[in-house]
C-alpha positions in Angstrom: 41.5 -31.1 -2.1 38.2 -29.3 -2.9 37.2 -26.5 -0.8 33.8 -26.6 0.8 31.3 -24.6 -0.7 30.3 -21.5 1.8 26.7 -20.2 1.7 26.4 -16.4 2.1 24.5 -14.9 4.7 21.7 -13.0 4.3 19.3 -11.5 6.9 16.5 -13.5 8.1 18.3 -16.6 6.9 19.3 -19.5 9.2 22.5 -21.1 8.0 22.7 -23.6 10.8 20.5 -26.7 11.0 18.5 -27.5 14.0 20.8 -30.6 14.8 23.9 -28.0 14.6 22.1 -25.6 17.1 21.4 -28.6 19.3 25.2 -29.7 19.2 26.3 -26.5 20.0 24.3 -25.7 23.1 25.0 -29.5 24.2 28.8 -28.8 23.8 28.5 -25.2 25.4 26.6 -27.0 28.5 29.5 -29.8 29.2 32.6 -27.9 28.3 35.4 -28.5 30.8 33.5 -31.0 33.1 32.6 -34.8 32.9 29.1 -35.7 32.2 27.3 -38.6 32.6 24.5 -40.0 30.3 21.7 -38.5 32.6 23.4 -35.1 32.0 23.9 -35.5 28.1 19.9 -36.7 27.9 19.1 -33.5 30.3 21.0 -31.3 27.8 19.6 -32.8 24.8 16.2 -32.5 26.3 16.8 -28.6 27.0 18.1 -27.8 23.7 14.7 -29.4 22.3 
């Protein structure tokens, strides 16, 4: 199986996409608690 190609980090360079950051914020905001569709929409709106 081929290993994923990692991009080396460099100062002032953003390796994560905006989507990655948004998804991470959403996951952190709903961790360990049930959420509704309204909660998801609210978290996405905040992340935008």
